[in-house]
N, C-alpha and C positions, 0 to 999 in steps of 0.2 A: 616377404623380406623386409627388414627394417630399412626405412628410407636412408638413415645415416650410413648403412653399409652399402647401399646402392650408389652413394656419392663418393665412395673411396676412389682416389685418383684424380679428382677434380679440384682445381685450386682457384682461389680468388672468388669464392661463392659468397653471395649475400643472402641471408635467410630471414624470412618473416614467418613466425609460427613454430610449431613443434617438429623437430627432426626425428623424434623417437616415435614414429608412427609406422604401422605395418602396411606395406604396399602389396596388393595382390596381382598387379600386372602393370604394363606401361604401353603407351602408344603415342604416335605423333598425329593420328587422325582422330579428331574429336568424336566422330561417329562410332569408333571402335571402343571408346572409353566405357568401362563398367564400374560398378561400385568398388571403391578401394584402390583405383588405379592412379598412376602418375601420368599426367598429360605433359608431353614435351612440345612446346610451341616452336615451330621451325619457320624461319622466313624463307619461303621458296621463291623460285624465279617468277611465278605467276600468282601464287596464293601465299598470304601471310597467316601462319597458324595462330598468331596472337589474336586474330579477330574471332577465333572460335573458342577462346578460353571459357567464356560463360556457358557455351554449349557443353563443354567437357565437364564443367562443374555440375550442371544439371544432370548429366549422365552418370554422375557418381564419383568424379575425380576427388581424391583425398589430398593430392598435392599437385602443384603446377610448377614446371620448370620453364622459366622465361629468359629472354635475352636482355642484356643490359640496355637500358633506354626504354623499356616497356613502360607504358603509362598504367600504373596500378589502380588509378582512380576509376578506370573503366570496368574493373573486375567486381562482380557482385558477390555477396556473401564471403568477402575476403577474410573475415575473422574466423570462419569455420574451416579454413584449409591452410596448408603450408605452401608458401611461395618461396621458391629457390631461384635466384637470379645468377646466370652464368654469362661469361664473355661470349661464348659460342655454343648455342644449343645443339648444333649438329655434333660437335665434339661431345657434349654432355649426353646426348642420346646414345652415342656409341659406347661410352664408358658405363653409363647406367645400365644399358642393355647387357653388356658383357658381364657386369657384376650380378645382375638379376638372374642370368642363366648359368651362373656358377663358373664364369670364365672358361668355357668349354675348349677354347683353342690351346689351353695349357695341357689338355688331356690326350692330345694326339700330336703327331708331327704335321706341321702346316707348311706347305710349299706354295709360295706366291709367284705367279708368272705374269710379267708385265712386258710391254713393248707395243709398237704400233701394229705390227703384223706377226702372225705365227702363234699367238697366245693359245688359241683354241686347239690347233693341231698338236702343239707341244704338250698341253695338259692331257690330251687323249693318249698320246704316246707314253707319257709318264704313268698314267693310270693303267694302261695295258701291261707295261713292264712290271709294275709293282703287284698287280693282281696275279700275274703269272708266277711271281716270286712268292705267292702265298699270303700277301698282305690284304687286309680288309681296307678298301679304299673308298673315299668320298671324292666327288668332283663337283665343282661349282664353276659355271662359265656361261658363255654367250648362248649356247645351244640348250642346255638342260642341266639339271642337278641329278647326280647319280649317287646312290648309297649301296655299297657292296654289289656292284654289277647291275643294279636295278634302277631304271629311270624313275625318279620320284615325281618330277614336274618339269615342264618346259620353262625356259627363262624368258623374262621380258627385258632384262638388261644384263650387261656383262657381269657386274658385281652387285649383289643385292644391297638394299638399304641396310644400315647397321643393325637395326632391330630384327629384321628378317634374317640377316646373316647369322646373328647369334642364336636365333631359334633353330635354324638349319644345323648349326654346329652342335647344339644341344641334342638334337635328334640323332645326329651322327654318333655322338658319344653313347647315347642309349642303344644304338645298333652295333656297338663294339668296333667302330671304325678306328684304325690305327694310324692312317695317313690321309690327309686331305690335300688335294691339289686344286688350286683356285686361280682363275684369271683375275688379275687385279688391274682395273682400268685407271687411267690418270684421273678421271673424274671421281672415282671412289676414294682415291688418295687425297685429292683436293677437298672433297666434301666430307671427309672423316668417316666414310663408311667402314673402313677397316681399322680405324683407331680402336685400341683395346684388344686387337688380335696379337697373338704371340707367334711370329713367324720363325720357323727353323731354317728354311732355305728360301732364297729369292732368285728368280731367273729373269734376265733382261735379254729379250730376243733381238730387237732392232729399234730404230727410231727414224721416222720420216714425217713429213707434214700431214697432219690430220687433226680433226677436232678443234679447229680454230674458228670460233664463233662467239657471239656475245654471251651465250649461256654456257660456253665450255672454257676455252683458253683464249686470252686476248692475243697471244703471240707464241712463237715456238719456245722462247725462253721459259715462259710460264709452264708450257706443256712438258718440257724436259725436267724442270725443277719439281713438278708434281710427281713424275716417275721416280725421281731420286729419293723421294720421301720413304719409299719402300726399303732402300738401303740404309736409311737412318733407323729403321725399325728392326733390322736384322743384320748380324755380323757375317753371315755365311752367304756369299753371292756366287752366281754362275752367269757369266757375261759373254756375249758375242763380240769378240775382239776385232772382227772384220768390219763391224759397224763403227762409223766415225765417232758417234756419241758414246757407244758402248765402250770403245777403247779408252775413253777418258775416265771411266768409273773407277778402275783400280787406283788411279792416282788421286781421285777425289775422296776415296775411303781407304787410306793407307793402313789403318788399324784393323780392317776387315779381312776375313779369310775368303778371297775371291779366286775362283777357278775360271779360266778362260777357254773358249772353244772357237774354232774358225776353220777356214779353208785356205785363205790367201796369206794371212799374217801369222806370225808366231803365236801359238796358243798351247795351253796345257793338253787339250784334247783336239787333235788335228785330223781332218779328213783328207785322204789322198786317193789318187787313182780312181776318180769318179766316173761312173757310167750312167748316162741318163737316157731313157727311152720314153716312148709315149705311154708306157704302162707301169714302169717302175724306175727306181734309182738304186744303184749300189755303189759302195765305196769301202776303202780300207780305213780302219781306225784302231788305235791301240786301246784295248779295254783291259783294265788291270795291268797285267805284265806281258801281254802278247798281242800281236796284230791280228785283227779279225776282219773278215769280209762281211759287211752288213748290207742287207737288202730290205727295201721297203716298197710297198705297192702304192705309194703316193709319189708320182713323178715330179721332177723339177728340182732345181738347185736349192731353192728355199727349203725343200724337204730334207736335204742334207743338214742344213743348219738346225732345223727343228729336231731331227734325230740326234744330233750332237748334244743339244741341250738336255734331251731326255737321257742320253747315255751318261752325262755328267751327274744327273740326279741319281741314276741307277748305281753309279759307283759309290755315292754317298751312303747308299743303303746296302752295299755289299752284294748286289745282285750278280749272279754268274753271267759270263759272256754268252753262254748257250741260251739262257732265258731272255736276255736282251735281244739277241738275234731273232729268236722265235717270235717275240712280241712285236718287234718292228716289222717283221715280214707279214704279220697278220693284221696289224692295226688298220682300221678304217675310221675316218672322221666324217660324220654326216655333213654333207654340203661343203666340204673343204677339199678341193681337188679330188673329189670322190668319183672314182671310175665305176660305172654301172655295168656289171656283168650282163652279157646279152648273147643270144643265139648267133648273131652275125659276127661276133667278135670284133665289132667296131669300137675303137676307143671313144667312149662317150663320157665326158666329164661334167659333173655338176659342181658349180662353185658359187659361193655367196657374193662374189665380186659385184658391188652395186654402186661404186664410186668411180670417177675417172681414173684415179691412181690404181685401185684394185683391179679394174678391168684391164688397164694397160699392163700391169704386172703379170696377170694370169695369161694374157694373150702372148706377151713376149716370152714368157716361160715355156709355153707349149710350142711356140714357133721355133725355139732354139733346139728342140729335140725331135720334132715331128718331120718325118721324111716326105709325107704328102701334104695335103691341104689342111689349113686351119679354118674350120667352119664355126663362125661365132653366131650364137642365138642369144639376143638380150633385149631388154626393154628398160624403162625407168619407172619408178614408183610415182603414183599420183600424190598430190598434196605435199610434195617435198620440193627441194631446190630444183627449180626448172632450168636454172642456168647451166647445170651440168649435162643436160640432155644433148645439145649439139656437140659438146666437147667429147662425150662418150661415143657419139656417132662418128666423129672424126677419128678417134682412136681406133675403133674397130675397123673403119674403112682403110686406115693406114697399115694396120698390122695383119688383120685376118685376110685370108684369100677369098672368103665369101662371107657375107653377113646377112642374117635374117633379123630384121628389126621387128619386134613384136611387143606384146603387152606384158606388164609385170606389176601386179597390185595397183591397178589404176585408181583405186579408192573412189573418191567422189568426182574425179576428173574424167573427161571424155578420152578414151584410149587413143582414138584417132588423132586428137590434138597432141598427145604426148609423142606418138611415133612420128608425126610431122616435124616436131621440134628436133628429134634425133636425126631425122633425114636431112635437115638443114646442114648438119655437121658433116655427114657422110658424103654429101654432094661436093664438099671441098676437096675430097680425095679422089683417086682413080679406082677406089675399091669397088668390087662387084657386090651388089646387094639386092635384096628383095624385101618389100614390106608385106608382112602377113600379121595382121592384128591378133588373130586367134593364136594363142601360144601353142596349143596342141598341134595345130596345123603347121605352124612354123617348125616345130620340133620334127614333125613327120617329114617335111620337105628336106630338112637338114640331114636326116638319117638316110633318106632315099638317095641323096647326093653322095654320101660318104662311102669310102672303101676302108679296108683294114689298115691302109697306109696313112689315112687321114686321122684327124681328131675333131670331134664335135664338142664345143664348149657351150654348155647351157649356163649362162651367167645370170646372177642376180638373186635367185630364190634360195639356192643352197639347201639348208636344212628345213626351210619352211614347207609344211605340207598343205598349204592353202593358197588361194588367189583371192585377194580382198577387193570386192567390187561394191561400191555404195554401202559401206558399213557391214557387209556380209562376207564372212570368210568361207569360200567354197572349197571343198576338198580338191587339192591339186598337188600330189606328190610326184615329182618328176621321175623318181625311180620307177614307180608303178606305171606312169604314162609311157616312159621309154619302152618298157617290156611289153605293154599292151600294143603299142604301135608296131613293134617288131613282130609280135605274134600275128597281128593283122596283115602286115606286109608278107610274112612267110605263107600265110593262108592264101593270100591273093596269088602268090607265086605258084603254089601247088595247083590252083584252079586253072591256070593258064595252059 
């Protein structure tokens, strides 16, 4: 593609050299640069791509995109290449990538889902509904990337970097995808990963404290304002009006077409007569012109909100109530309040909760509808924020009826040290607990303790199919492990 065409949409550029050159590819990593490529230098949190400009030129870069303030004197063979200077090379990377891949997001309907919690479950619900309605659907999110029902790859972040995102979009176009539903993180909005995307609908699930750190958001104001950027990119919004921040959005964007959903406050789509058990939730809601009873196998009040968001999207696409009900009854989300079917019919839930807030949320949710005991099994990852370990111990001790403190991706740390720190917190409560470092053994003990009236919550790993120890990822899929343990216990029972 001609470099001039790749730069369409970027303003205030300064150029040295010829813009009328053909570019064969682009990348932000100098190691991936090939003959005829455009290299985009990004100032990262730990590495500055401008230091690798000469490496990119040696690898064949024909043009270089740099940020204002870059010292051009350091660049070798500068007369043989085109230099383009932009105010923000993250934004420039996003727009040049979208142009290079033919602006693929204009060739399908794009749904962006943002919010602190519920993004993953909501995107899976939307995907299930639209696929059952006969649509070819792509999904991009925290767990994986799917094209037309097939998992293409696991994800290493919620929203891919802009160049990878446009590559995925282009592949989806090639595969005939009609609708793409995507989790949009606040970081992706702040760092221009989704700049250049054309959204048809945006969904706001909720907002609470998270991602406040030097490399993310300095405060809640910045975090919320980053989320709002999505509504500046799209006029059609779907918002949870029970959320305090969500309720402000229609007023902030009076010219937008915003549909609201909720349980407690007035909303366009309202859930009533809610029943929550330890294996499902059902409720009444008006879909199109009549009241319907909707059931989903993901228990918890939050599941009602996620279902309502998905129903709002379904209505935009004219999906029949019958298809919506069928899809929500069948949908399962890997590692998000995921119930594992088992021979003993014990409610065993796998959930990705790995922060104090998410652990508190899931335990309080199951506590509200479980008739028997809440049995919590969790650990904390190594080489991560150690300050949250005693806090999470205190949370589980306070809410759960019994806690098994165990291992969870110890990485390079000593697992015993991690569980000791968690134990410091649980000791502050009157909660009953046991420390079993071996996660498989901890799960086994929890299952042996449980009855059909109880619920076992395996928190932390969620969709991860591994346990990371000293840089090695060992196979550890909790769905498989649960079933193997129950088979083993049933065999032992028969032998007695």
